[in-house]
N, C-alpha and C positions, 0 to 999 in steps of 0.2 A: 404161218410156219415158214421159216426160211429154208429154201432148197439148198442142201449142201453142195450140189453140183454147180450152183451159180455163185455161192459165197466166195468172195475174193476174185471173181472174174471181172473183166472190163467189157462193157458192151457199147458199141458205137450206134447211136440212134439218130437218124436223119429226120428232119421235119419234126423235131421234138417239141415245138411250141404249141401244136394244136392237133386235133384229130387223132388218128391212129398212132402217129409217132409219139404224141403226148401220153397216150394210154400205155403204150409199150414201155416207155421210159419209167413210168410210175410202177408198172408191174415188175420190171427187172429190178428196180431199186428195192421194192418190197420183198423180193426174193433173195436179196443180199448182194446183187451185182452192183458194181460201180458203173454208172451210166455216163458216158461222154455224149453230151447233147450237141447237135448242130441244128441251126435254124437261120433263116434269112433276116428276120427283123429282130432287133435287139430287145425292145421293150417287152413283148410277150414272151420272148425266149428267156430273158433274164428272170421273169416271174416264174416260168415253168421250172427253170433250174433250181430256184429257191424251194419250190414246192416239192420237187423230186428229192432234193437233199433232206428236207424235213421228213418226208415219208421214209427215207432210208434210215434216218436217225431214230425215228419213232418205232420202226420195226425191229431195230437191233436189240 
């Protein structure tokens, strides 16, 4: 179920390519927020960005 309070909102998530940051990014996207992800390393970060995008599209 998408939370109407998060739908259309933008969330900045630091450390989004692993651990807690990754889980938060997925959870926010699943609730309808657009997640802006920041991370240090490109390869795992880019993979996570694609995953979060897929989750958001799947939940819509």
